[in-house]
Structure formats: structure tokens, C-alpha cells
N, C-alpha and C positions, 0 to 999 in steps of 0.2 A: 458114488463115494461122497463122504461129507466134505464140504468146503472148509478149509482151514480159516483160522481167525485172520491171518494175513491176507488171504484171498478175499475174505469178506470185507476187510478194511479197504482193499483196493477197489472192490466193487462199489463200496459206498462212495469213495472219492470219485470214481468214474461216473457214478449215477448223479452226483451233485454237479460235476462238470457238465455232463450232458444236459441236465435239467436247466441249469442257469444259462448255458449257451443257447439252447432252443428257445427260451423265453426272450433273450436278447435278440436272437435272429428273427423271431416273429415280429417284435416291435420294429426292428430295422426294416423288415420287409414291408410292413404296413406303411411306414414312412416313405421309403425310397420308391417302391413300386406303386403301392396303393394310393398314396397322397401326391408326392412330387411328380413322378413319371405320369401318373394318370391324369394330372391336371395340366402339366406343361406340354406334353406330347399329344397332338391332335392328329390321329391317323388320316392320311389323305389330304392334309392341309399344311403344306410346307411353310407358307407365309405366316400363318398364325403360330405354328410351332416355333419358327425362327424368332418371331417377336417375343414369344413367351420366354424362350431361353435367354435371349439377349437382355431382357428386362429383369430376369430372375437368376442371374449368374450364381449368386451365393447359394440360393436354394438348390440349384442344380449341382453345385459342388457338394452340398449336403447329401444329395441323393447318391453321388458317387462314393462319398465316405461311407454311407449306409451299406452300399454294395460290398465295399471292402471289409466292413465289419461282418457282413453275412458270410463272405468267403472265409474269413479267419475262424468264425465260430463253426462253420461247416467242417473245417479241418479238426477242430477240437472235438466235435461230436463224432467224427469218424474214429478218432482214437478212443473216446469214452465208450462208444457203443461196442467197439471190439473188446475192450477190457471187461465190460459188464457181461457181454454175451459169450465170451470165449469159453467159460466153464461149461456152457450148455452145448455148444457146437463150435469147436475151434476153427475148422476149415471154412464153414459158412460165414462165421463172424469175420474171418480174415478177408474173405471174398467181398463181403459187404463193406468192409472198411476201404478196400481198394476201389470199389465202385464209387463210394462217396468222395474219396480223394480225387478220382478221375473227374467226377462232376465238378469239384472245386476248381480243378485246373481249367476246365472248359468255361466255368463262370468267370475265372480270371481273364481269359481271352476275350470274353464278351464285354467285360468292363473296360477293356482297352478301347473299344469302339465308342464308349461314352466319353472317354478322355479326349478322343479325337473330336467328338461333337463339341465338347467344352472349348477346345482350341478354335474351332470354326466359329463359334458364337460368342466366345468371351473376349476375343481380341480381333475384331473385324478389320483393323488397320493392316494387319499382316497379310490379309487376303484381299486387299483393296484392288489388286489386279484382276480379280474375278468379278464377274457380274453377280449381282445379288441373287439372281435365279440359279446361277451355278453353285454358289455357296449353299443355298437352300437345298439344292439337289444332292450335293455331297452330304449335307447334314442328314437328310432323310435316308440316304443310302447307309450311312453308318448306324443310324437308329434301327433300321431294318436288320442290319447285320447283327446288332446286339440281340434283338429278339430272336433271330433265327439260330444263332449260335447258342443262346441260352436255352432254346427249345431242345436242341440236340443234347445239351447237358441234362435237361430235365427227363429225357428218355432214360439216360443212364441212372439218374436219381431214382426213377421209378423202379429200376432193377435193384437198386440198393434197398429200397423200402420193401420190395418183394421178399428179399432174404431176411431182413429184420423182422418183418411180419411173421414169416414162417417160423423163425427161431423163437419169437415171442410166444407163438401158439404152442410150441413144443416145450417151453420152459417149465410149465407147471406152477409158476409163481406170478408171472405177469398176467393180469386180467385178460381173458380171452377176447373180450370186446375190443381191447386195444390192438391185439393181433389181427383181428378181423378188419378193423378200420385201417390199419396199416396196409393190409393186402388190397383192400378196395382202393386206397389212395394210390398204391403202386400201379394198379390197372388204369386208374384215371390219368395219372401222369403220362404213362406210356401211350395210351390211346389218343389223348388230347394232343400231345406234342408231336407224335408221329403224324397225326392228321394235319397239324399246322405246317409241318415240313413238306409232306408229300401230297396233301389234299387241301391246300389253302382255299380252293374255290368253294368248298363246302362250309362256308363261314357260319351258316345257320346251324348246321349239325354240330359244329365245334362249340358254338355258344350253348346249345342244349346239353352237351356233354359236360361243359364247365359247370352248369347248374346242378347236374346230377351228381357230380363227384366233388362239389365244393366242400360239403361237410366232412367226408372222410379225409380229404386232402388237408384241410385245416385242423380238424379235431384229432386225426390219427396221430401224427407225430407230436403235436403240442400236448395232447393228452398223455402220450407216453412220457414226454419230458416232465410234466407235472407229477406223474406217478413216480418217476425216477427220483425227482426232487424230494418227494414226501416219503416214499417207501423203499426205493431201490437200495439194495445191499443191506437192508435191515433184517431180512428174513433168512434163517438157515434153511438149506434145502439139500436134497440129495440129487445127484445126476448119474 
């Protein structure tokens, strides 16, 4: 049946919301994880990591703020994707939205670990009764917890992208290349992060998988966001 003008208007609004949110999310991710976390946190070296965080407290606060922005925009995208894709497949769109909201909740829990790290490194006077080695050990424990919990969330996120990619392929208006990239990205997220959780000893294999799925994981959803921003909700279609 034909989509009404009201539904088309809602789709356009949701497309703009999703597109803008995804761009903001991408920029925040590059800053928080790619730049700050990647430079301050040195895996396997608690002493260097501790000194980095103590000397760059404000930068680390900026990382946490970036993660909070990511979580908020994820919630907005969950709603926007549902509204945009609901006329195509209401049940799958609803399931996809709930999976993304579940991921957002898990991400929120993982962010709490970074706040604990901030408390451990940003005000060492309060922990003066602890030996420096103990403080550093606690810091690394909570940093590991952040990564592990986030990986669990990204498995759920992969399930979300699997649904979005499938609905996109069936839509008839969303470019099929976007649907394919989303499906590949979903497989990448699930395989990589299930491996990180259950098979961490195969670090070399996980690194190769990251290289293989980097393009679809980055380009898939971001490309969908750009398409939504430019074209989403502008085309009449039948379903």
C-alpha cells in the first residue's frame, strides 16, 4: 500500500535524526576510543597507563563524555531506525530497536567502569592507604571490565545490525550495497567480540578478523546514516 504524506513526513524526520546522530556518534567514537583511549591506555602496562591517566585527567574526562554522547545517540538511532523501517517490517523493526536499546544499556554499564577508573586516577589522595601497585591493579581491572562488558554489548549490536541489514535489503529503496555492508558488519561484530570474550588467547586471529571486517563495520552504518540524511524519507514507495 502507498505510504501517506504523514508517514512520509515521519520517515523524513526519523531519517534526519538517524543520519545526524550516526555522524555525531562516529566523531565521538573516533575521539573517545580511537584517539583518547587508544593513546592513554597501554595494554599490559599498568604503570604507563596509570601515569598517562593521572597526567591527562581532563582528556580522560572528555573520553567519558564522548561515551555518554555515544550512548545517547544510540538511543536516538534506535527510535529513528524503528520509525523509518516500521512501514517495511514492523515486527523486525521493533526487535531491532529493542536490541539496540539493550546494547545502549550494556554500554552504560561499561561506562561506569571508566568512571571508577577516573576516581582511582583523578584523586589519588583518597586512595593513599593503597599501595601504588594495588591502585594500578584495580585500574587495569576496571579498564578490562569496560572492554569485556562493551564486547558483550557489541555482540548484541551485531544482532541489531543483522536485522537492520535484512530489512534494508527487503526495502526496495535502500541501496542494496548498504544492506550487504550492514549484514557483513553484523557478522564481523558478532564473530570478533564473541572471540574476544570466549577465545581471547587467539589474539592474532582476532586481529586478522578486525582487518577483514573493518570496512563494512565502519562504512556500513555510517553509509546508511549518510544515505538517510540525504535521501531517507524523500521517496514514495509501496510496501
